[in-house]
C-alpha positions in Angstrom: -61.7 169.5 68.5 -58.4 169.7 66.9 -58.0 170.5 63.0 -57.8 167.3 61.2 -55.7 166.8 58.2 -56.5 164.6 55.2 -54.5 163.8 52.4 -55.3 162.3 48.7 -53.0 161.3 46.1 -52.7 164.7 44.9 -53.9 167.0 47.6 -52.7 168.1 51.1 -56.0 169.0 52.9 -55.6 171.1 56.0 -57.1 174.0 58.2 -56.1 177.1 57.1 -54.8 180.1 59.4 -53.4 183.6 59.7 -50.6 182.5 57.0 -53.1 181.7 54.5 -54.9 185.1 54.6 -53.3 186.5 51.5 -53.6 183.4 49.2 -57.4 183.0 50.3 -58.1 186.7 49.7 -56.3 186.5 46.0 -58.2 183.5 45.2 -61.7 184.9 46.0 -61.2 187.8 44.1 -62.2 185.5 41.0 -65.6 186.7 39.8 -66.9 183.3 39.4 -66.4 182.3 43.1 -68.3 185.6 43.9 -71.2 184.9 41.7 -72.0 181.1 42.6 -71.1 181.4 46.4 -72.5 183.2 49.3 -69.1 184.7 50.1 -69.4 188.4 50.5 -69.0 190.7 47.6 -67.0 192.5 46.9 -64.6 190.2 49.0 -62.3 192.7 51.2 -59.0 191.9 52.8 -61.0 192.1 56.2 -63.3 189.2 55.1 -60.2 187.0 54.5 -58.7 187.9 57.9 -61.8 187.3 59.6 -62.0 183.8 57.9 -58.5 182.7 58.6 -58.1 184.2 62.1 -61.6 183.8 63.5 -64.2 181.7 61.7 -62.3 178.6 60.6 -60.3 178.1 63.9 -63.7 178.7 65.8 -65.5 176.2 63.6 -63.0 173.3 64.6 -62.9 174.4 68.1 -66.9 174.1 68.7 -67.4 171.5 65.9 -69.8 173.5 64.1 -68.0 173.8 61.0 -64.8 171.8 59.4 -63.1 173.8 56.8 -60.0 172.4 54.9 -58.0 174.4 52.5 -56.7 172.3 49.2 -53.1 172.8 48.6 -50.8 170.8 46.3 -48.1 169.2 48.6 -45.3 170.1 46.8 -45.8 173.7 46.6 -48.6 174.3 49.1 -50.2 176.1 46.4 -54.0 177.1 47.3 -56.3 174.8 45.1 -59.6 175.7 46.7 -61.5 175.5 50.1 -64.0 173.0 51.1 -66.3 173.0 54.3 -68.5 170.7 56.2 -71.1 172.6 58.2 -72.9 170.5 60.9 -76.8 170.9 60.5 -77.5 168.3 63.2 -75.5 165.3 65.0 -75.7 163.4 62.0 -76.4 165.7 58.9 -73.6 168.2 57.6 -73.7 170.4 54.5 -70.9 170.6 52.1 -69.4 173.6 50.2 -66.6 174.2 48.2 -64.7 176.3 45.5 -61.7 175.9 43.1 -59.1 178.6 42.5 -59.5 179.7 38.8 -56.1 178.5 37.6 -56.7 174.8 39.2 -60.1 174.2 37.8 -60.7 171.2 35.7 -58.1 169.1 37.3 -60.2 166.8 39.4 -59.1 168.2 42.7 -62.2 169.4 44.2 -63.9 166.1 43.5 -60.8 164.1 45.2 -61.6 166.4 48.3 -65.3 165.9 48.2 -64.7 162.3 48.4 -62.3 162.4 51.1 -63.9 164.9 53.4 -67.2 162.8 52.8 -65.4 159.6 53.7 -63.9 161.1 56.9 -67.4 162.8 57.8 -68.9 159.1 57.8 -66.2 157.0 59.3 -64.8 159.4 61.9 -67.7 161.8 62.6 -70.8 159.3 62.4 -72.3 161.6 59.9 -75.2 159.9 57.9 -76.0 162.6 55.4 -73.8 164.8 53.7 -76.2 167.4 51.8 -74.8 169.7 48.7 -76.8 172.8 47.8 -76.0 175.2 44.8 -77.7 178.0 42.9 -79.7 176.8 40.0 -77.4 177.3 37.1 -74.1 176.3 38.9 -73.4 173.6 36.5 -69.6 173.0 37.7 -70.6 172.5 41.2 -73.3 170.3 40.1 -71.0 168.1 38.1 -68.7 167.8 41.0 -71.7 166.6 43.1 -72.6 164.3 40.5 -69.3 163.0 39.7 -68.7 161.8 43.6 -72.0 159.9 43.7 -74.5 162.5 45.1 -78.1 161.8 44.4 -79.6 165.3 43.0 -83.0 165.1 45.0 -84.7 168.3 43.4 -84.8 171.8 43.3 -85.9 174.2 46.5 -87.6 177.4 45.8 -86.2 180.6 47.3 -84.0 178.6 49.2 -80.4 180.6 49.0 -80.0 184.5 49.8 -77.3 185.7 47.6 -76.4 189.4 47.4 -79.7 190.2 48.9 -81.7 188.2 46.4 -83.7 184.8 47.4 -82.7 182.1 44.6 -83.7 178.5 43.7 -81.2 176.0 44.9 -80.5 172.5 43.6 -80.1 169.8 46.5 -78.5 166.6 46.7 -77.3 164.2 49.2 -74.6 161.6 49.7 -75.1 158.9 52.1 -72.5 156.2 53.7 -73.7 153.3 51.5 -73.1 155.5 48.4 -69.3 155.0 49.2 -70.0 151.4 50.5 -69.7 152.2 54.1 -72.3 151.5 57.1 -74.5 154.0 58.6 -74.8 154.6 62.2 -78.8 154.3 62.1 -80.6 151.8 60.0 -82.0 153.6 57.0 -85.6 152.8 55.5 -86.1 154.4 52.3 -89.5 155.3 51.3 -91.4 152.8 49.0 -91.6 153.4 45.4 -94.8 155.2 44.4 -97.1 153.0 42.5 -97.9 154.0 39.1 -101.0 156.2 38.6 -103.9 154.5 36.8 -104.7 155.3 33.4 -108.0 156.8 32.7 -109.5 157.0 29.3 
């Protein structure tokens, strides 16, 4: 499909391409991005080149991954990156990072909401899943602010720098944003309380 551009009141969310390679490369040199994401470390210029020239356009083209650069509209400064990776016809996993100088301004929170709403309304997705390595509290804070339900901890669910690590997992459903689902949702009944034995 053709790349989709989204806007919020403070962001222009557009696909990234060859002209953005330098900005992506420079932003990802930040140790915090390399520490908490599965981006290659060290992050070489060839990684940024492959991302903007190949991975992003191919993801849009074959519908496997939808990636947006988050930009300030007035100057087109790169604020961060967000991607939705399709896991099935109706499930996607969200991932994001913010450039160091733009953290703490709520930009990623706005972008997560905009991308999730687009996924639910335009792509008929019924579940957006968020995962982050246990300890990545800034990512968890974004997920919680945008309405994700933290569902638990998955053991050994992320491979990062050759080491298997535990992962938090959460989900956002259309109903969390007051939107309809494409398929009916039947939640599990609450578990009955355990009897108290003396």
